[in-house]
N, C-alpha and C positions, 0 to 999 in steps of 0.2 A: 164787695168786697175781699168778707172776711175768706173766703174761697181761694182767695188770690192772693192771698197774705198770710195763708197756711194757719189762721185762728181757726176757720171752721175745716172738714173733712167731709170729705166729696161720695166720700163711703158712708158713714154712719151719716150726714148731716144732711145730707138734699134732700131725702122723705120729707120734714120737718120743714125746708124751706117751703118745697114744692105743696106742702100742704099750708102755712102760712100763705104763702098768694094767691091758693084758693081762695082760704076762705076771706081775705080781701078784697073778691073781688076779678082777682082777675078773666076768667076764663069771660066773663061779661065781657068786658073792659074791650079785651081783643073782638068778641062779634061788632062790636057796636065798631068797632077800631076796623076794622075787614068793611064791615056791609057801607061806610063811611068810602072807603078807601073802593071799592068795587066799582058804585055808582059815581064814579070823580070820576076814574080810572075804563072809564067804555067809553 
C-alpha cells in the first residue's frame, strides 16, 4: 500500500521490501502453495 500511496519509492525501497518478504519465509510459502496447487489441479 505504501508504494501505491507514494510513501515508499520503488527505486529506493523495493529491495528492502523483498528482503523482508524473504525473511518472513515467502519462498517456502510459495513452494508449499505451488505443490498443493499442482497436486489439486493435475
